[in-house]
C-alpha positions, 0 to 999 in steps of 0.5 A, spaced: 500 499 499 502 506 498 502 513 503 500 519 500 504 525 503 499 530 503 501 538 506 497 535 512 502 529 513 507 530 519 514 531 517 515 525 522 511 521 517 514 523 512 521 521 514 519 514 516 515 512 510 521 516 506 527 517 509 531 519 503 527 525 503 531 527 508 536 532 504 530 536 501 528 538 508 534 541 509 535 544 502 529 549 506 533 550 512 529 544 516 535 543 519 532 540 525 529 533 523 530 530 529 527 535 534 520 534 537 517 540 534 520 538 527 517 530 527 510 533 530 510 538 525 504 537 518 509 539 512 505 545 511 507 548 518 514 547 517 513 551 509 510 556 512 515 557 518 521 556 513 517 561 508 517 555 502 510 555 498 508 548 501 504 546 493 511 546 490 515 543 496 509 537 495 511 536 487 518 536 489 517 531 495 512 527 489 518 528 484 524 525 488 520 519 492 518 517 484 524 517 482 527 513 488 522 508 486 525 506 480 
């Protein structure tokens, strides 16, 4: 079963299902991926805090995950 990543998905859940996406988060300035605040934030909340368009980042995540599955 494939899990869909949405703007409401928790960062911790994304990193659990797709750990190789960590560099994408680091690239937007989210360097504390292991802290409790980061893992409990939704993708939308994290993007808001870091001034990143959530829809664009979702596209980047989806492309990355798709490429990793090949």
